[in-house]
C-alpha positions as CSV (number, residue, x, y, z in Angstrom):
1,M,0.0,0.0,0.0
2,S,1.2,3.5,-0.8
3,V,0.1,6.6,1.0
4,T,0.6,10.0,-0.7
5,I,1.1,13.2,1.3
6,A,0.7,16.3,-0.8
7,I,3.3,19.0,-0.4
8,D,0.6,21.6,-0.2
9,Q,-0.6,19.9,3.0
10,V,2.9,20.1,4.5
11,L,3.2,23.7,3.4
12,G,-0.1,24.4,5.2
13,Y,1.4,23.0,8.4
14,S,4.6,25.0,7.8
15,D,2.6,28.2,7.2
16,H,0.7,27.6,10.5
17,E,3.9,27.3,12.4
18,R,5.3,30.5,10.9
19,E,2.1,32.3,11.9
20,K,2.4,31.1,15.5
21,W,6.0,32.1,15.7
22,Q,5.5,35.5,14.1
23,A,2.8,36.3,16.6
24,W,5.0,35.1,19.5
25,F,7.9,37.3,18.4
26,A,5.6,40.2,17.8
27,V,4.7,40.3,21.5
28,D,8.4,41.0,22.3
29,P,10.6,41.4,19.2
30,A,13.7,41.3,21.6
31,R,13.1,37.6,21.6
32,L,14.8,37.5,18.2
33,A,18.0,38.0,20.2
34,I,17.6,34.8,22.2
35,P,20.9,32.9,21.9
36,F,20.9,30.0,19.5
37,Q,24.6,29.3,18.6
38,P,26.8,31.8,20.5
39,G,30.0,32.3,18.5
40,G,28.6,30.2,15.7
41,R,27.0,30.7,12.3
42,F,23.6,31.5,13.8
43,P,24.2,33.3,17.1
44,T,20.5,34.1,17.7
45,V,17.2,32.7,16.8
46,G,16.7,35.8,14.6
47,A,19.8,34.8,12.6
48,L,18.4,31.3,12.2
49,I,15.0,32.7,10.9
50,D,17.0,34.7,8.4
51,H,18.7,31.4,7.4
52,I,15.3,29.6,7.1
53,V,13.8,32.2,4.7
54,L,17.1,32.6,2.7
55,V,17.4,28.9,2.1
56,E,13.9,28.8,0.9
57,R,14.6,31.6,-1.6
58,R,17.9,30.1,-2.7
59,H,16.5,26.6,-3.3
60,L,13.5,28.1,-5.1
61,S,15.8,30.1,-7.3
62,R,17.6,26.9,-8.2
63,L,14.3,25.2,-9.0
64,E,13.4,28.1,-11.2
65,G,16.8,28.1,-12.9
66,A,17.8,31.5,-11.5
67,T,20.9,32.5,-9.6
68,P,20.4,32.2,-5.8
69,P,20.8,35.4,-3.8
70,E,23.6,35.6,-1.3
71,S,21.5,37.1,1.5
72,T,18.1,38.4,2.4
73,G,19.5,41.9,2.9
74,L,17.8,41.9,6.3
75,T,19.1,42.0,9.9
76,A,18.4,39.3,12.4
77,V,16.3,41.7,14.5
78,D,14.0,42.9,11.7
79,L,10.9,41.0,12.7
80,T,8.6,42.5,10.1
81,G,11.2,42.2,7.3
82,L,12.0,38.6,8.0
83,F,8.4,37.4,8.1
84,E,7.4,39.6,5.1
85,F,10.4,38.2,3.1
86,G,9.4,34.7,4.1
87,G,5.8,35.3,3.1
88,L,6.8,36.6,-0.3
89,V,9.1,33.6,-0.9
90,R,6.4,31.2,0.3
91,A,3.9,32.7,-2.2
92,D,6.5,32.2,-5.0
93,L,7.1,28.6,-3.8
94,R,3.4,27.8,-3.8
95,R,3.1,29.2,-7.4
96,Y,6.0,27.1,-8.5
97,I,4.6,24.0,-7.0
98,E,1.1,24.6,-8.4
99,Q,2.6,24.7,-11.9
100,L,4.9,21.7,-11.3
101,D,3.7,18.5,-13.0
102,D,4.9,15.0,-12.2
103,A,7.2,14.7,-15.2
104,R,9.1,18.0,-14.3
105,A,9.1,17.1,-10.6
106,S,10.8,13.8,-11.4
107,E,13.6,15.5,-13.3
108,P,17.0,15.3,-11.7
109,M,19.0,18.4,-11.1
110,T,22.5,19.0,-9.8
111,I,23.2,21.5,-7.1
112,T,26.6,22.7,-6.0
113,L,26.9,23.9,-2.4
114,P,30.0,24.6,-0.2
115,S,29.4,21.2,1.3
116,G,29.5,19.4,-2.1
117,T,27.6,18.6,-5.2
118,F,24.3,16.8,-5.0
119,T,21.9,15.4,-7.6
120,M,18.2,15.1,-6.7
121,T,14.8,15.5,-8.3
122,R,12.9,18.7,-8.2
123,R,10.4,17.0,-6.0
124,R,13.0,16.1,-3.4
125,L,14.4,19.6,-3.4
126,A,10.9,21.2,-3.0
127,M,10.2,18.8,-0.1
128,H,13.6,19.6,1.4
129,I,12.7,23.3,1.6
130,V,9.8,22.6,3.9
131,L,11.5,19.9,6.0
132,H,14.5,22.2,6.4
133,E,12.2,24.8,7.9
134,M,10.4,22.4,10.2
135,R,13.7,21.1,11.6
136,H,14.9,24.6,12.4
137,W,11.6,25.7,14.0
138,A,12.1,22.7,16.4
139,Q,15.6,23.9,17.2
140,I,14.2,27.4,17.8
141,A,11.6,25.9,20.2
142,F,14.4,24.2,22.1
143,A,16.5,27.4,22.2
144,V,13.6,29.5,23.6
145,R,12.9,26.9,26.2
146,L,16.5,26.9,27.3
147,A,16.3,30.7,27.6
148,G,13.3,30.3,30.0
149,H,10.5,31.0,27.5
150,E,7.5,28.9,26.6
151,P,7.2,28.6,22.8
152,P,3.8,29.3,21.2
153,G,1.4,26.4,21.3
154,N,1.7,22.8,20.2
155,H,4.1,22.2,17.3
156,D,3.7,18.7,16.2
157,L,1.8,17.8,13.0
158,F,-0.4,15.8,15.4
159,Y,-2.0,19.1,16.6
160,F,-2.5,20.6,13.2
161,T,-6.2,20.0,12.5
162,E,-6.2,21.2,8.8
163,F,-4.1,18.1,7.8
164,A,-6.3,15.2,6.8
């Protein structure tokens, strides 16, 4: 037996998570400065959010055959900018996926990153975009708990009632 989960269902869950986090940060934008990886690549949760939305844009650019941008052009403390940028990219991703047919989704593509060269289907890269974000939101939830804050609501897909 094979069960199919549509990427738009997973995107719906991801959108729901973004909305919860955006509202949570809006209560106190200083929360973007909560430590995540002091001295590392993403020192604060705001820096990690910037990474989340940049990676989505970069991979979508690859799917579209465009040159990926180097940065969002935002700062890790720009709450409005980060979530607006993320929303615009998500709208573009949804448009791309809506036009993606099975034949094109099955096409392999080669991507070169600083960590190596990878070949995968467009379907896999599109799904990676969403799973990448989910993994990082879980890390952010852990970081805010370590900092003494309660993250916003339940985060597991189990609690997302719009998923059949």
